[in-house]
BALOBA-1460 file (C-alpha; in Angstrom, 3 decimals):
// residues 160
<rec num="1" residu="x" x="96.739" y="103.877" z="137.664"/>
<rec num="2" residu="x" x="96.277" y="102.566" z="133.962"/>
<rec num="3" residu="x" x="98.851" y="99.872" z="132.858"/>
<rec num="4" residu="x" x="98.643" y="98.359" z="129.452"/>
<rec num="5" residu="x" x="100.628" y="94.737" z="129.432"/>
<rec num="6" residu="x" x="102.206" y="92.939" z="126.340"/>
<rec num="7" residu="x" x="102.313" y="89.271" z="126.215"/>
<rec num="8" residu="x" x="105.896" y="88.460" z="127.095"/>
<rec num="9" residu="x" x="105.331" y="89.560" z="130.663"/>
<rec num="10" residu="x" x="101.981" y="87.651" z="130.957"/>
<rec num="11" residu="x" x="103.927" y="84.402" z="129.559"/>
<rec num="12" residu="x" x="106.839" y="85.000" z="131.776"/>
<rec num="13" residu="x" x="104.680" y="85.416" z="135.110"/>
<rec num="14" residu="x" x="102.299" y="82.406" z="133.977"/>
<rec num="15" residu="x" x="105.418" y="80.134" z="133.122"/>
<rec num="16" residu="x" x="106.421" y="80.451" z="136.804"/>
<rec num="17" residu="x" x="102.969" y="80.253" z="138.354"/>
<rec num="18" residu="x" x="103.083" y="84.213" z="139.407"/>
<rec num="19" residu="x" x="100.197" y="86.002" z="137.665"/>
<rec num="20" residu="x" x="99.213" y="87.409" z="140.923"/>
<rec num="21" residu="x" x="102.150" y="89.853" z="141.144"/>
<rec num="22" residu="x" x="100.314" y="91.929" z="138.500"/>
<rec num="23" residu="x" x="96.993" y="92.091" z="140.479"/>
<rec num="24" residu="x" x="99.036" y="92.731" z="143.869"/>
<rec num="25" residu="x" x="101.310" y="95.540" z="142.472"/>
<rec num="26" residu="x" x="98.338" y="97.232" z="139.993"/>
<rec num="27" residu="x" x="94.771" y="95.665" z="140.889"/>
<rec num="28" residu="x" x="93.873" y="95.672" z="137.253"/>
<rec num="29" residu="x" x="95.753" y="95.732" z="133.901"/>
<rec num="30" residu="x" x="94.574" y="96.321" z="130.278"/>
<rec num="31" residu="x" x="95.548" y="94.128" z="127.163"/>
<rec num="32" residu="x" x="94.262" y="94.828" z="123.530"/>
<rec num="33" residu="x" x="92.270" y="91.838" z="121.594"/>
<rec num="34" residu="x" x="95.464" y="91.070" z="119.810"/>
<rec num="35" residu="x" x="97.636" y="90.099" z="122.722"/>
<rec num="36" residu="x" x="94.895" y="88.053" z="124.242"/>
<rec num="37" residu="x" x="94.409" y="86.368" z="120.944"/>
<rec num="38" residu="x" x="98.200" y="85.677" z="120.972"/>
<rec num="39" residu="x" x="97.962" y="84.080" z="124.722"/>
<rec num="40" residu="x" x="94.583" y="82.538" z="124.579"/>
<rec num="41" residu="x" x="93.562" y="81.401" z="120.930"/>
<rec num="42" residu="x" x="96.934" y="81.093" z="119.124"/>
<rec num="43" residu="x" x="98.944" y="79.960" z="122.684"/>
<rec num="44" residu="x" x="95.935" y="77.583" z="123.708"/>
<rec num="45" residu="x" x="97.503" y="74.930" z="125.568"/>
<rec num="46" residu="x" x="100.804" y="76.893" z="126.269"/>
<rec num="47" residu="x" x="101.998" y="78.421" z="129.627"/>
<rec num="48" residu="x" x="99.215" y="80.309" z="131.279"/>
<rec num="49" residu="x" x="96.830" y="80.446" z="128.257"/>
<rec num="50" residu="x" x="93.853" y="79.078" z="130.623"/>
<rec num="51" residu="x" x="94.719" y="81.003" z="133.493"/>
<rec num="52" residu="x" x="94.969" y="84.675" z="131.588"/>
<rec num="53" residu="x" x="91.633" y="83.591" z="129.896"/>
<rec num="54" residu="x" x="89.749" y="83.403" z="133.108"/>
<rec num="55" residu="x" x="91.577" y="86.017" z="135.141"/>
<rec num="56" residu="x" x="89.152" y="88.797" z="135.747"/>
<rec num="57" residu="x" x="91.405" y="91.491" z="136.693"/>
<rec num="58" residu="x" x="92.691" y="91.444" z="132.915"/>
<rec num="59" residu="x" x="90.651" y="93.344" z="130.933"/>
<rec num="60" residu="x" x="90.890" y="93.084" z="127.271"/>
<rec num="61" residu="x" x="89.950" y="95.973" z="125.487"/>
<rec num="62" residu="x" x="89.637" y="96.984" z="121.365"/>
<rec num="63" residu="x" x="91.918" y="99.210" z="119.854"/>
<rec num="64" residu="x" x="89.863" y="101.663" z="118.038"/>
<rec num="65" residu="x" x="92.474" y="103.447" z="115.844"/>
<rec num="66" residu="x" x="93.302" y="100.833" z="113.580"/>
<rec num="67" residu="x" x="95.293" y="103.329" z="111.353"/>
<rec num="68" residu="x" x="97.699" y="103.990" z="114.076"/>
<rec num="69" residu="x" x="98.268" y="100.093" z="114.515"/>
<rec num="70" residu="x" x="98.754" y="99.642" z="110.609"/>
<rec num="71" residu="x" x="101.571" y="102.602" z="110.889"/>
<rec num="72" residu="x" x="103.053" y="100.968" z="114.307"/>
<rec num="73" residu="x" x="103.464" y="97.621" z="112.457"/>
<rec num="74" residu="x" x="106.120" y="99.010" z="110.111"/>
<rec num="75" residu="x" x="108.588" y="98.692" z="112.759"/>
<rec num="76" residu="x" x="106.529" y="96.259" z="115.449"/>
<rec num="77" residu="x" x="104.616" y="93.249" z="115.308"/>
<rec num="78" residu="x" x="100.804" y="93.397" z="115.437"/>
<rec num="79" residu="x" x="100.356" y="92.804" z="119.433"/>
<rec num="80" residu="x" x="103.013" y="95.311" z="120.220"/>
<rec num="81" residu="x" x="101.363" y="98.124" z="117.770"/>
<rec num="82" residu="x" x="97.950" y="97.245" z="119.560"/>
<rec num="83" residu="x" x="99.661" y="97.863" z="123.105"/>
<rec num="84" residu="x" x="101.257" y="101.278" z="122.088"/>
<rec num="85" residu="x" x="97.752" y="102.014" z="120.565"/>
<rec num="86" residu="x" x="95.508" y="100.953" z="123.317"/>
<rec num="87" residu="x" x="97.947" y="102.931" z="125.889"/>
<rec num="88" residu="x" x="97.376" y="105.979" z="123.579"/>
<rec num="89" residu="x" x="93.473" y="105.435" z="123.762"/>
<rec num="90" residu="x" x="93.441" y="104.757" z="127.583"/>
<rec num="91" residu="x" x="95.859" y="107.562" z="128.417"/>
<rec num="92" residu="x" x="97.938" y="105.002" z="130.032"/>
<rec num="93" residu="x" x="100.479" y="105.903" z="132.568"/>
<rec num="94" residu="x" x="102.698" y="102.720" z="132.167"/>
<rec num="95" residu="x" x="103.355" y="100.080" z="129.550"/>
<rec num="96" residu="x" x="104.648" y="96.840" z="130.473"/>
<rec num="97" residu="x" x="106.792" y="95.149" z="127.746"/>
<rec num="98" residu="x" x="110.129" y="93.414" z="127.399"/>
<rec num="99" residu="x" x="110.756" y="93.677" z="123.735"/>
<rec num="100" residu="x" x="113.502" y="96.374" z="122.857"/>
<rec num="101" residu="x" x="111.910" y="97.655" z="119.922"/>
<rec num="102" residu="x" x="108.616" y="98.091" z="121.660"/>
<rec num="103" residu="x" x="110.424" y="99.450" z="124.791"/>
<rec num="104" residu="x" x="111.913" y="101.969" z="122.665"/>
<rec num="105" residu="x" x="108.957" y="103.054" z="120.742"/>
<rec num="106" residu="x" x="107.093" y="103.478" z="123.894"/>
<rec num="107" residu="x" x="109.731" y="105.361" z="125.482"/>
<rec num="108" residu="x" x="109.799" y="107.748" z="122.191"/>
<rec num="109" residu="x" x="105.958" y="108.266" z="122.491"/>
<rec num="110" residu="x" x="106.417" y="109.365" z="125.937"/>
<rec num="111" residu="x" x="105.411" y="106.390" z="128.071"/>
<rec num="112" residu="x" x="106.580" y="105.008" z="131.415"/>
<rec num="113" residu="x" x="107.917" y="101.303" z="130.743"/>
<rec num="114" residu="x" x="108.766" y="98.562" z="132.741"/>
<rec num="115" residu="x" x="109.733" y="95.163" z="131.978"/>
<rec num="116" residu="x" x="109.317" y="91.808" z="133.917"/>
<rec num="117" residu="x" x="112.403" y="92.366" z="136.198"/>
<rec num="118" residu="x" x="111.395" y="95.745" z="136.849"/>
<rec num="119" residu="x" x="108.125" y="94.565" z="137.956"/>
<rec num="120" residu="x" x="109.835" y="92.074" z="140.158"/>
<rec num="121" residu="x" x="111.603" y="95.103" z="141.883"/>
<rec num="122" residu="x" x="108.345" y="96.851" z="142.379"/>
<rec num="123" residu="x" x="106.804" y="93.725" z="144.005"/>
<rec num="124" residu="x" x="109.885" y="93.597" z="146.507"/>
<rec num="125" residu="x" x="109.641" y="97.449" z="147.141"/>
<rec num="126" residu="x" x="105.721" y="96.723" z="148.311"/>
<rec num="127" residu="x" x="106.509" y="93.660" z="150.112"/>
<rec num="128" residu="x" x="104.732" y="91.378" z="147.846"/>
<rec num="129" residu="x" x="107.965" y="89.125" z="147.457"/>
<rec num="130" residu="x" x="111.135" y="88.771" z="149.756"/>
<rec num="131" residu="x" x="113.623" y="88.124" z="146.901"/>
<rec num="132" residu="x" x="113.887" y="88.590" z="143.064"/>
<rec num="133" residu="x" x="116.543" y="86.063" z="142.603"/>
<rec num="134" residu="x" x="114.507" y="82.647" z="142.727"/>
<rec num="135" residu="x" x="111.903" y="84.329" z="140.389"/>
<rec num="136" residu="x" x="114.636" y="84.938" z="137.862"/>
<rec num="137" residu="x" x="116.039" y="81.671" z="138.457"/>
<rec num="138" residu="x" x="112.645" y="80.189" z="137.533"/>
<rec num="139" residu="x" x="112.383" y="82.095" z="134.852"/>
<rec num="140" residu="x" x="115.417" y="80.951" z="133.195"/>
<rec num="141" residu="x" x="114.433" y="77.360" z="134.176"/>
<rec num="142" residu="x" x="111.809" y="78.115" z="131.994"/>
<rec num="143" residu="x" x="113.401" y="79.268" z="128.849"/>
<rec num="144" residu="x" x="112.617" y="82.766" z="129.542"/>
<rec num="145" residu="x" x="115.301" y="84.814" z="127.844"/>
<rec num="146" residu="x" x="116.935" y="87.391" z="129.860"/>
<rec num="147" residu="x" x="120.586" y="88.704" z="129.562"/>
<rec num="148" residu="x" x="123.131" y="88.057" z="132.192"/>
<rec num="149" residu="x" x="123.881" y="91.764" z="132.129"/>
<rec num="150" residu="x" x="120.251" y="92.738" z="132.914"/>
<rec num="151" residu="x" x="119.979" y="89.950" z="135.497"/>
<rec num="152" residu="x" x="123.289" y="91.425" z="137.350"/>
<rec num="153" residu="x" x="121.604" y="94.957" z="136.718"/>
<rec num="154" residu="x" x="118.316" y="94.208" z="138.517"/>
<rec num="155" residu="x" x="119.634" y="92.252" z="141.533"/>
<rec num="156" residu="x" x="122.249" y="94.856" z="142.220"/>
<rec num="157" residu="x" x="119.421" y="97.351" z="142.174"/>
<rec num="158" residu="x" x="117.262" y="95.023" z="144.409"/>
<rec num="159" residu="x" x="120.233" y="94.624" z="146.890"/>
<rec num="160" residu="x" x="120.634" y="90.908" z="146.186"/>
């Protein structure tokens, strides 16, 4: 399975010390260079920058179609635009992204999309975690923004 990931998912998992969930669920993820720069260079010293830099199962891939990135940047930031362009380049099966505009753009482009809380449901389904509620609480304690409505929906879907 080819999975392309945006920065928000990586930041959220790094903040709660659970980057391992991505490896357990997907084995490997792909990240465009701009996302890597946002996290490791611009985000140096912030949550997860060092662990993301040294993670062998996160593969950084340059986006070839710069014109597509430029066109996508009309409505998305550069990192999100590169995520969508890389997904097309690799023939991705799934895009991991939380920002609403990027999610809508990915769905319109025909991609399956999953956010961080959806990843938690998948990890629970596969038996990598027992409960989602403590992870969500830890995200919120670490100032990860998530609406009460979304939390309620996810906990309901997870049977918690």
